[in-house]
N, C-alpha and C positions, 0 to 999 in steps of 0.2 A: 324583463324589468325598465322602466322610464329612465334613462339618463339625465342626468340635474341639468337643468335649464341656470346658466351663469351670467351672471351682471359683470359686464366689463369694464375695468376701469383701465385709463390710460393716463400715468403719472407724466409730468412735464417741468423742467426747468429750464429757464429761458436761456441761459447761457449756452445751452448746446442746440443743435439742430433741428430745427423744426421740421423739415423734411422726412425725417424720422417717426414723427407722429403721424401722418398720414399713410406710410408704409404700413405701420403697425394694426391701426384700424381698417386695412384692406386686409390683411394678411390673417390676424388673430380670427376673427370670425368664422372665413374661410376654413382655417385649420380645424377649428372647432366644432364646426356644422359638420367637417367631412367625418369626424370621429363621433357624431352624433349627437351633439348636443344644441341646444336652443340656445342666443344670445340675446342678450338685452345690452344698449351701449348709448348711451346720450349723445342725441342729437350733436351732428359736428357744429351746428350755427351756437348752440346753447351757452359754449364757451370758447377760449381761445383756442384753435386746433381741435375742438371736440376734446380735450386734454383736461387734466386739474393740477394746477398749481398754486394758487393762490387760494388763502381762506375764503374769499367769496367762491371762488368758481368751486370752493369744495361744499358749501351752502347748496349750490347749483345742484351738484352730483348727489347730494343726501337728500334733497327732495324727488331729486327722480328716482331714489332708489325708494321712498315712500310712498311715492304716487304707484310703484310696482311691488310693494309688498304683497308677497306670498305667490309671486311669479317668478320666484329666480330662489334657487337653494346652496348658492355658493358666489363669490365675488373672486374673480379672478383679477389681482391687480399686477398691472405689466408694465415694465419700465422700460421703453425705449430708448430714453438718456437716462440722467443721473435722477431725475424726478424730485419732488419736492416733498418733505415730510409733514409741513404743515397743514398742508391741501389736502393730503390723504387722509389723516386725520379727523379734519373737519367735515371730509366726506365719508368715513366709513366707520365711525363712533358708534352710532347706533347702529350699524349694519346688521347684526344679530344673528349672522348666519357665517361659517366658515370663511377664512381670506386666504387665497391663494397669492404669496407674493412671487412673482417670474422677473427676472431679470434677462435682457438680450444679451448676448454676446459684442464684444468687441470683434474685429478680426485686424491682422497684423498689417493689411495692408490697407487699414483706415483706422488710422491711427492721430490725422491731421485735427486739429481744431472744426472744420467745417463737417467733418462725420464721425467722429468718435462719440462713442456712448456713454462710458462710465459708468453703466448700470453695476457692473461688478462692485463697485464703492458705493452707490446710491440704494442698492439693496440693503446692504449692510446698514445703513443711516436709518433706512425705512422702518428696516427691524428693530433698531436700537428706539426711537420715538416711539413706536408701538409700543414696547416693552413699557417703556416709561409712561404709558397711557394706560397701563393693563391691558391693551386690544389684544385678543389672541390671534393667530395666524397658523398658516400653515407654510413650512418653505422646506423646500426640496433637493436632493442632491441631482444634477451638478448645481453650483452656484449660479450660474447663468447660463440660458441654454435656447439655443433656436425653437422657434415654434414648428419648423419642417422637421425634426429631428425624432429619431424614435424616442430618445430620452422624453422629450416633450409630451410626446403621446402618452407614454409610461407615467410621467407625473400627472397629467390630466385624469387618466386612468383611477390612481390612488387616490387622486383628490376628491373626485366623483363618487368613490366610496365612503372616503371621510362625510362628504354631505349627507349621504343618503343614510346612514346609520346616526348622524346627529341631528337631521330634521325630522328622519321618524320616530326615534326615541323620545323626543320632547313632545311631551303631550300623549304619549303613548297611553291607551286603555286595553287593560287585559281582563279577561274574568276568568275567575274562579267558580266552575261549576261544579257545586259539591262541597263537602266540607274536607278537610285531610282526611283522610284514612287514619284512624287512630295509632296502627302499628306504623307508620311512616312518620314518625317525628322526626325523620330528615329530610321533610320537605318543607318545615316550617318558613316563615315567611314574614317580616313586618310590614305590615302595610301603611303604616305611617312613612316609615323610612321609603316607601317607593313613592307615597305622595310628595315627601319632600322633595325629591329628585324629579319631580315632572311626570312621574307613572300614575295613574288612578288603575285600583283596582275596583273591580265590582263583581259582586257575589251572587250568586242563584243557587238554591236548594233542587236539591234533586228530586223532592216531593211535587216541585213546578214543571221539572221536565217530564217526569211520569207521567203526570198530568196533561201535558201539551200533547205527550207521543200518543196517548191513548184516543185525545181528540182528532188525529189526524186524519183525513179523509185519504181513503185511498183511491177513491177515483178523482181525488182534485189534479190539478195540473201541477203544482208542485211535487207532491207526490211522484207520478207519472216522470217527470223529469229526472227526478234523482234517480227513482229502479233504472231507467235508461243508463244514467251516469254510471251508476254503481255495476250494472250489468257489462259495462264494455271497459269497465277499470278491471277487473281480474276475473279468475274462474269461481264460478260458485258450483261447479260440479259435487254432489252429494249434500250441498247445504238444505234443510229442509224448507220447504217454501214458507214457514210460518215465521222462521229465523229472519229470511232474509226481508220479510214485511216488516218487520219490527227494526229490525237495521236501520231501512229505509226510511222508516216513520223517525226515528231516532234522527237519523242524515237530515230530513226536512225540517227538523226542531231547532238543531245547533245552527244551520244556516239562517232562521228565524232571528236566531238568539244574538247571534252575531250582527246580524243589521238591527236589531232593536236596540239595542246597547252601543252601536258602534264600535266594534272591539276589532282591534287591532291583533289580538293573539288570544289564546284560551289555554286554562289547563283544566281537565275534566277528571272527575272522580269516576274511576273506572273500575271497581269491583269493591264489596263483592255485591253491593244493590243491585246494579244492572243484571247480573246474573240471576240472581234470588228472585227479582220481581219481574223482569221483562225478557230473563232466560238468554240474552246477547252479552257480548263483549262489542264494544265501540274500535277495537283499534284500526280496523280497515278505513272507518270513518275520518278517523285523526289523521290517518297517513294521505287520504284525499283530499283533505283539507290542506295539508301541507303542501301535496303534489299541485293544487292550483295557487299557491302562496298565503294560504291563511295558516298563519302561525298556529300548531294546535300541539299540546303536549299532554302527556297522560299524568295519572297519580296526583294530581292537583299539584303539580310542580309547577308555581308560579315563576319562581326564580329561572328555570330554564326556561320558561315558555318567553322571558323576558331576553335571554341569552339566544334562543333562535331566532326571536324578532331580528336583532343585531345581526348575526351572522347572515340570515335571510338576503337582509338589503346590504349588507357588504359583497357578498358574493354574487348576488341575481338568481341563486340555485335555494332549491327549498331546503330547509335544515329539517334534523332529526335529533329526537332525543332518547340517548341509549342507556343501557347499564352498563357501567364496569363489572364486565359479570363473570369472565375466566380467564384465566392464565391459558397459553397457548404453549405446549408442550413445555419445554424446562426453557426455550426464549426470554429472555429478560426484556427486550425490548419489541414483544407483540404480545398482543393479548386479545380476546374475543369483546367484542362488543357486540349488544344485542338488546332488542325489545321483543313484545310478543306481535309486534304486526304492524306498528305506526309507522313503519318506514315508506315513504312516498315513492312511487311506482318508477317515477323517475331516476332514482338512485338504487334501484334493483338492478343484478346483475340478468332476470328475466324474469318471466311472468311468474305470478304469484297464485296462491289459492286460499281459499278461505277452510277453516278448521273450526273443529271445536277445542275450545281452552285446555291444553292435555294438563296444565298445572292446576287450575281451578276448578278442572273437575274433581280432584279429590276433595275439595270443602263443596261444591254444588252439586256434585251429581252430574256424569255425562248428558250429553245433549243441550245443557244450559248454558251454554257461553260462547255460541258460533259467534265469529266477527274475527278471529284472530288471522292475519295475512301472512303465512306462511312462503319465504323466501331468501334469498341473498341478499347482499348488500353489495354492489358493482365495485371493481376498482377504480379507485380514484384518490388521489392528492386530496387533503382536508385540513381545514380549520378547527380546531375544537374549543370550548369555554364552559364554564360553568359559573353561576353567582350565588351567592348568599348575602342576606342582610344581617350586619352585627352593630348593636351598639351606633342604630341610626345612619350607617354608611352601607353601601352596595361593593361590597367585594367579588371581585372576577378574578379567573384565571384563564389564560390564553396560551395554547399551543397550536402544532401543527405534526400532521403524520399523514398516513397513507394506508387506505385500504386494500389488501393485498390479494392475488388469488390463490392462497392457500387454503387446501381444503378442510370442511368442518364436517363432521361426522354426518350421516345422510338422516340420523335421526333426530338432529339437535332440533328443537322446538324454536318457532318463532322466524324473525327475520334476524340475521346476524352477519358479522364479517369480522375476517381478522385484522386487526389494526395494527400495522408497525409504526410504534412512537420512539424517534430518540429520546433517549434518557427516562422510558416508562418510569424504571422504578423511583425516582426523585419526583415525577409527577405524582404517582400513587402516595407517596410519604408526604406530599405538599396537601393532597386532598386529605388526608387524614389527619394529619397535625393540626391544618387549618380547618377542619369540621368542615367542610366543602358535600355535596351531595354522592350518593352513590350512583346518581345521574351524571351522563355528557352531553352536552350538545355539540351536534358538527354538522358543517354544512362543506360543499365541495370547493374546493380551490383554497389555494393559501392566500389568504388576504387577514394574516394578522396583524400588520402594519397598521393598515388604514382601521384597522376593528379596535385597534391600542390607541391609537390618535384619537379616533372619536369620544372614545368613551374615558380614558384617563384626562386627558388634555382639554378637550373641548367642554365635555359634561363632569367634569370633576370626580368620578368613580375611581376606587382602588382599584387597579390591576396589575396582578403578578405574571410571571414567566417562569413558569417552573421548569422548564427546560433550560439549563443553563447554559448562553453560548460562549 
């Protein structure tokens, strides 16, 4: 996943040494590029020392941002010395991206007037005036930090993840393919609430999807490419040829719909019409989409598609939609998370294989629902979450856990893993009492802090943390 391009802002206050500014203009781009980030920086001749102090210099920097709109995803405001609050506000009041405020540390052997920085105090002043102006910003521990330190590297990593979530969620488009399954009132969603928070929901009828599937040319380039992708994705031993053909056709159609509607994510009605009319299940296709970074949820759970999208961009890894499904023995802090097979291969413990849907076969008959991807979820630390709409608001919960190497019976259907989640019983009570879904979204890595900051602070959503710290 591409890292955020940063616009670099160098703050200045004339009482303090100018030599510190030149050092920062050389050091910060070098460090950030070493961390994989592209950097945009005001020309050194555009203002005094290429920094910003006065309101006029702030206007010059604001124009620089306007000229580069869309080329950067966050601003790093760095204070080599105390910095000036008024110039910073003039420069950044319309930045419309997350802003990280960074201050250089003083050194005990460099405290004389010719070399001292006082960014420790200046950062507090900048934060104060930003608050007065209602301008949001990110400030991390420690209060001041050297750009060459590991702690600065960690701060940039956090801020990068915040920027990715914020920028991707703004203007997000999610597709609801098929109506909500009547029995699953648990995935109801308020489309207008989503729109008022900048998320557009496009809806498509399954009848259109079925017509498109039947029209796919099996001799065409798109079909042949999709067939090759799917053959290499997992084992199809024992799957009837006709089922593979229909799954491949559906895969072509989903790709076309994603392109046509410019979808960032989708949620698909996955039963029972697909089984009754096409004789297949789409699980493997959803997993393959997630595996290549296109967020895809099942059971028309648009809310969790939104969460998956946020988690994916925070972690840089695929996300999964899973059921809170089974207890694990009598262990309070473990459970089995499962779904029928939409887990991306990158998060599986080993190769999977395609089977008939053993549960839906009870309703539609055997041989009518091939497409489930059976396997096990690999052990890894994860961040989890879910989202619902309520009274016009978007309400999330977030937490952290880990998939373990604990065994699951060999006859367990679908793709599952044993999850160890601290205070799991409190999490489940929170889910139940607050009307959240029976689904939960998961991604590899513990990225809760940047996800929370992006969703709650920058985007204004409601975020709960049911794991009491």
